[in-house]
C-alpha positions as CSV (number, residue, x, y, z in Angstrom):
1,M,0.0,0.0,0.0
2,G,1.4,3.4,-0.9
3,D,0.4,7.0,-1.7
4,S,1.6,7.4,-5.3
5,L,-0.3,10.1,-7.0
6,I,-0.9,11.2,-10.6
7,K,-0.2,14.7,-11.9
8,P,1.3,16.2,-8.7
9,R,2.0,19.9,-9.3
10,Q,2.5,21.0,-5.7
11,D,3.3,19.2,-2.4
12,T,0.0,20.4,-1.0
13,A,-1.9,18.7,-3.8
14,Q,0.0,15.5,-3.2
15,S,-0.8,15.5,0.5
16,A,-4.5,16.3,-0.2
17,E,-4.7,13.5,-2.7
18,A,-3.0,11.1,-0.3
19,A,-5.5,12.0,2.3
20,L,-8.2,11.1,-0.2
21,H,-6.5,7.7,-0.8
22,W,-6.5,7.0,3.0
23,M,-10.1,7.9,3.3
24,I,-11.0,5.4,0.7
25,A,-8.7,2.7,2.0
26,L,-9.9,3.0,5.6
27,E,-13.5,3.0,4.5
28,D,-13.0,0.0,2.3
29,K,-11.0,-2.0,4.9
30,P,-11.9,-0.6,8.3
31,D,-10.8,-3.8,10.1
32,D,-7.5,-4.3,8.2
33,A,-4.6,-3.9,10.7
34,E,-2.1,-3.6,7.8
35,V,-4.0,-0.7,6.3
36,A,-4.3,1.0,9.7
37,T,-0.6,0.6,10.4
38,A,0.3,2.0,6.9
39,F,-2.0,4.9,7.4
40,E,-0.4,5.8,10.8
41,A,3.1,5.6,9.2
42,W,2.0,7.9,6.5
43,L,0.5,10.4,8.9
44,A,3.6,10.4,11.1
45,S,6.0,10.8,8.2
46,S,5.3,14.5,7.5
47,D,3.8,17.6,9.0
48,D,2.2,18.2,5.6
49,H,0.3,14.9,5.9
50,V,-1.0,15.8,9.3
51,K,-2.2,19.1,8.0
52,A,-3.8,17.5,4.9
53,W,-5.6,14.9,7.0
54,A,-6.8,17.6,9.5
55,E,-8.2,19.6,6.6
56,A,-9.9,16.6,5.1
57,R,-11.5,15.7,8.5
58,H,-12.6,19.3,8.9
59,V,-14.4,19.3,5.5
60,W,-15.9,15.9,6.3
61,K,-17.4,17.3,9.6
62,V,-18.7,20.4,7.8
63,L,-20.5,18.1,5.5
64,G,-22.1,16.2,8.3
65,A,-19.7,13.2,8.6
66,A,-18.7,13.8,12.1
67,H,-16.4,10.8,12.6
68,E,-12.9,10.5,11.0
69,A,-12.1,7.5,8.8
70,R,-10.2,5.6,11.6
71,E,-13.5,5.4,13.6
72,M,-15.5,3.9,10.7
73,A,-15.1,0.4,12.0
74,G,-16.9,1.2,15.2
75,R,-19.6,3.1,13.5
76,R,-20.1,0.2,11.1
77,D,-20.6,-2.2,14.0
78,H,-23.2,0.1,15.5
79,M,-25.0,0.3,12.2
80,R,-25.1,-3.5,12.0
81,R,-26.6,-3.7,15.4
82,S,-29.3,-1.2,14.4
83,S,-29.8,-2.5,10.9
84,S,-33.0,-4.4,11.7
85,K,-34.8,-1.1,12.4
86,T,-33.8,1.2,9.5
87,P,-31.3,-0.6,7.2
88,M,-32.0,1.3,4.1
89,A,-32.1,4.8,5.6
90,R,-28.9,4.3,7.6
91,G,-27.0,2.7,4.7
92,T,-28.0,5.4,2.3
93,R,-27.1,8.1,4.8
94,R,-23.7,6.6,5.4
95,R,-22.9,6.2,1.8
96,G,-24.0,9.8,1.2
97,Y,-21.7,11.1,3.9
98,F,-18.8,9.2,2.5
99,T,-19.4,10.2,-1.1
100,A,-19.8,13.9,0.0
101,S,-16.5,13.6,1.9
102,I,-14.6,12.1,-1.1
103,L,-15.9,14.9,-3.4
104,A,-14.9,17.5,-0.8
105,V,-11.3,16.2,-0.7
106,A,-11.3,16.2,-4.5
107,T,-12.2,19.8,-4.2
108,I,-9.3,20.4,-1.9
109,C,-7.0,18.8,-4.5
110,V,-8.3,21.1,-7.2
111,A,-8.0,24.2,-5.0
112,A,-4.4,23.2,-4.2
113,V,-3.3,23.4,-7.8
114,F,-5.7,26.1,-9.0
115,L,-3.3,29.0,-8.4
116,Q,-0.4,27.1,-10.0
117,D,-2.6,26.5,-13.1
118,I,-3.5,30.2,-13.3
119,R,0.2,31.3,-13.1
120,I,1.1,28.9,-16.0
121,W,-1.7,30.0,-18.2
122,L,-1.0,33.7,-17.6
123,Q,2.5,33.2,-18.8
124,A,1.5,31.1,-21.9
125,D,1.3,32.5,-25.4
126,Y,-0.4,29.3,-26.6
127,S,-2.3,26.7,-24.5
128,T,-4.8,23.9,-24.7
129,G,-7.4,22.5,-22.4
130,V,-8.1,19.0,-21.3
131,A,-8.5,16.6,-24.3
132,Q,-7.7,19.4,-26.7
133,T,-4.8,19.6,-29.1
134,R,-3.7,22.5,-31.3
135,E,-1.5,23.1,-34.3
136,I,0.4,26.4,-34.2
137,R,2.2,28.1,-37.1
138,L,5.1,30.2,-35.7
139,E,6.4,33.4,-37.4
140,D,9.5,31.6,-38.8
141,G,7.4,28.9,-40.5
142,S,8.0,26.3,-37.8
143,T,5.0,24.3,-36.5
144,V,4.1,23.3,-33.0
145,H,1.7,20.6,-32.3
146,L,0.6,21.3,-28.7
147,G,-0.7,18.3,-26.7
148,A,-3.7,18.3,-24.4
149,D,-3.6,20.3,-21.2
150,S,-0.3,22.0,-22.3
151,A,1.1,25.5,-22.6
152,I,4.1,27.2,-24.2
153,E,5.8,30.6,-24.0
154,V,7.4,32.0,-27.2
155,A,10.3,34.4,-27.4
156,F,11.7,35.1,-30.9
157,D,14.2,37.8,-31.9
158,Q,16.7,38.4,-34.7
159,A,19.3,36.2,-33.1
160,S,17.4,33.4,-31.5
161,R,14.1,31.4,-31.4
162,N,13.2,30.3,-27.9
163,I,10.3,28.2,-26.7
164,R,9.5,27.5,-23.1
165,L,7.3,24.4,-22.5
166,L,5.4,25.4,-19.3
167,T,3.5,22.2,-18.9
168,G,2.4,19.2,-20.9
169,E,3.8,18.0,-24.3
170,A,4.6,19.5,-27.7
171,Y,5.8,18.2,-31.0
172,F,8.0,20.6,-33.0
173,E,8.6,20.7,-36.8
174,V,11.4,23.3,-37.1
175,E,12.3,25.3,-40.2
176,P,16.2,25.4,-40.6
177,D,17.9,28.8,-39.8
178,A,21.6,28.5,-38.9
179,A,21.7,32.1,-37.9
180,R,18.8,31.7,-35.4
181,P,19.1,28.6,-33.2
182,F,15.8,27.1,-32.1
183,R,15.7,26.2,-28.4
184,V,13.1,24.5,-26.3
185,D,13.3,24.9,-22.5
186,A,11.4,22.3,-20.5
187,G,12.2,22.5,-16.8
188,D,15.8,21.5,-16.3
189,V,16.3,20.4,-19.9
190,D,17.2,22.5,-22.9
191,T,17.0,21.2,-26.5
192,T,18.7,23.0,-29.4
193,V,18.1,22.2,-33.1
194,L,18.7,23.7,-36.5
195,G,16.1,21.8,-38.5
196,T,14.3,18.7,-37.3
197,A,11.1,17.2,-35.8
198,F,11.0,16.1,-32.2
199,D,8.7,15.7,-29.2
200,V,9.2,17.2,-25.7
201,R,7.1,16.1,-22.7
202,M,7.2,17.3,-19.2
203,M,6.2,14.6,-16.6
204,A,5.9,14.5,-12.8
205,E,9.3,12.7,-12.7
206,G,11.1,14.8,-15.3
207,T,11.4,15.5,-19.0
208,A,11.4,13.2,-22.0
209,I,12.6,14.0,-25.5
210,A,12.2,11.9,-28.6
211,V,13.4,12.6,-32.2
212,N,11.4,11.8,-35.3
213,R,13.9,13.2,-37.8
214,G,17.1,15.3,-37.9
215,R,19.4,15.9,-34.9
216,V,19.0,17.7,-31.6
217,A,21.5,18.6,-28.8
218,V,20.2,18.1,-25.3
219,A,21.6,19.8,-22.1
220,S,20.5,19.7,-18.5
221,S,21.5,21.7,-15.5
222,T,20.9,18.6,-13.3
223,A,22.5,15.9,-15.5
224,A,25.8,16.9,-17.2
225,E,26.2,13.5,-18.8
226,V,23.1,14.1,-21.0
227,S,25.2,16.6,-23.0
228,G,26.8,14.0,-25.2
229,A,26.4,13.1,-28.8
230,P,23.3,14.7,-30.4
231,L,20.1,12.6,-30.6
232,E,19.2,11.4,-34.0
233,A,16.0,9.9,-35.6
234,G,14.6,7.3,-33.3
235,D,16.6,8.3,-30.3
236,W,15.0,9.3,-27.0
237,V,16.3,10.5,-23.6
238,R,14.6,11.0,-20.3
239,V,16.1,13.2,-17.5
240,S,14.6,13.0,-14.0
241,H,14.4,15.9,-11.7
242,A,17.1,14.2,-9.6
243,G,19.4,14.1,-12.6
244,K,19.0,10.4,-13.6
245,V,19.4,9.9,-17.3
246,E,17.7,7.1,-19.4
247,R,18.4,6.6,-23.1
248,G,16.9,4.4,-25.8
249,R,16.0,4.0,-29.4
250,D,12.6,3.3,-31.0
251,V,10.8,3.5,-34.3
252,P,11.1,7.3,-35.2
253,D,7.4,7.7,-35.9
254,L,6.7,6.9,-32.2
255,A,7.9,10.4,-31.4
256,G,4.8,12.5,-31.3
257,G,2.6,9.5,-32.0
258,W,-0.1,11.0,-29.8
259,R,-1.1,13.4,-32.6
260,S,-3.1,10.5,-34.2
261,G,-5.3,10.2,-31.1
262,M,-3.6,7.0,-29.9
263,L,-1.1,6.7,-27.1
264,V,1.6,4.1,-27.9
265,V,3.7,3.0,-24.9
266,K,6.6,0.6,-24.7
267,D,7.8,-0.7,-21.3
268,R,6.6,2.3,-19.4
269,S,5.2,2.5,-15.8
270,V,1.5,2.5,-15.1
271,G,2.0,5.8,-13.3
272,E,3.5,7.4,-16.4
273,V,0.7,6.1,-18.6
274,A,-2.0,7.2,-16.2
275,E,-0.4,10.7,-16.1
276,A,-0.5,10.9,-19.9
277,L,-4.2,9.7,-19.9
278,G,-4.9,12.3,-17.3
279,R,-4.5,15.1,-19.8
280,Y,-7.4,13.7,-21.7
281,Y,-9.7,13.1,-18.6
282,R,-11.9,16.0,-17.4
283,G,-11.1,15.2,-13.8
284,R,-8.3,13.8,-11.7
285,I,-6.7,10.4,-11.6
286,V,-5.2,9.1,-8.4
287,L,-3.1,5.9,-8.1
288,A,-3.7,4.6,-4.6
289,D,-1.0,1.9,-4.6
290,A,2.7,2.6,-5.3
291,A,3.2,-1.0,-6.3
292,I,0.7,-0.6,-9.2
293,A,2.2,2.7,-10.2
294,G,5.6,1.1,-10.7
295,Q,4.4,-1.8,-12.9
296,R,5.5,-1.8,-16.5
297,V,3.1,-1.8,-19.4
298,T,3.3,-1.9,-23.3
299,G,0.3,-1.2,-25.5
300,V,-1.8,1.1,-27.6
301,Y,-4.5,3.2,-26.0
302,N,-7.3,5.4,-27.3
303,L,-6.8,8.9,-25.9
304,N,-10.5,9.7,-26.7
305,E,-11.5,7.2,-24.1
306,P,-9.2,7.8,-21.2
307,I,-11.2,5.9,-18.5
308,G,-11.5,2.9,-20.8
309,A,-7.8,3.0,-21.5
310,L,-7.0,3.4,-17.8
311,T,-9.2,0.4,-17.0
312,A,-7.3,-1.7,-19.5
313,V,-4.0,-0.7,-18.1
314,A,-5.1,-1.4,-14.5
315,A,-6.7,-4.8,-15.4
316,A,-3.4,-5.9,-16.8
317,H,-2.0,-5.9,-13.3
318,G,-5.1,-7.0,-11.4
319,A,-6.1,-3.5,-10.4
320,Y,-9.4,-1.7,-10.6
321,V,-10.6,1.8,-11.5
322,H,-13.1,3.3,-9.2
323,Q,-14.8,6.3,-10.8
324,I,-16.0,8.2,-7.7
325,S,-17.6,10.9,-9.8
326,P,-17.3,12.2,-13.4
327,W,-14.3,14.2,-12.1
328,L,-12.4,11.7,-10.0
329,A,-11.0,8.2,-10.8
330,V,-9.0,6.1,-8.3
331,V,-6.9,3.1,-9.3
332,S,-6.3,0.6,-6.6
333,S,-5.8,-3.1,-6.0
334,W,-9.0,-3.3,-3.9
């Protein structure tokens, strides 16, 4: 059991989503000693966790669910003893309280990242919404295919062409101009090209670059070893926020393959795939188990049906997708 989360943009949002996970876990298995022990360990590991749990409990109480999740076992026993009198009313009320609580914590998660989203979109020259892609023709003749829930900032002058990927993913088809280098800044990673087509994706764990054609030079402030030989068609590199570098080679056309509406993945983690699908889901995806998030998957998934794709990914590892509402989906092993 763990608290691995999808699309974390702030520590506050991560803690709020983890609190949501523990509410679900404690509700689902109120008598499970292992779950209770894991929850106590999570709660004691960070002051942020204590704060997030306290906020979740507060919202729960405001909504009328006066007891915290750790007391649910006792309340369930009481309900069982009273079930012969009003089983339907009590069960309905209890489920209503829990559903309201889950939706409230989901609201906390949204609020935690709302200001961050506003800052990103205020900086952006071009952006897309959830499940929306966009083709942009730049003043130099280059083309940007902007992925879903993504944003870029453009700064061109007579000596340089600079793009900053603020969030999400973009595929670039660059017009050659030796006098004006074309650079893409994505977090800690800078990509420089003269004329090529390549994909850049920002993830929770770092940045990924894949080349369709031409050559690109990659540099990183956190991973000096990435500044080696330029990437050529079919090459890809991933640089984590901690500076870990992973390299490989695939069919060149896989770079930017999402433009066709299909997500093609090869030996990637469930967590990474769920994060990519999250940009096409009008809600929030939470992975409730770290073990599931780390499992590897290979396949082709329809981006127009993110929950169906997520269900297929989860099922491959014996996990389940719980769609709490149209705006919240939880992946877990229970």
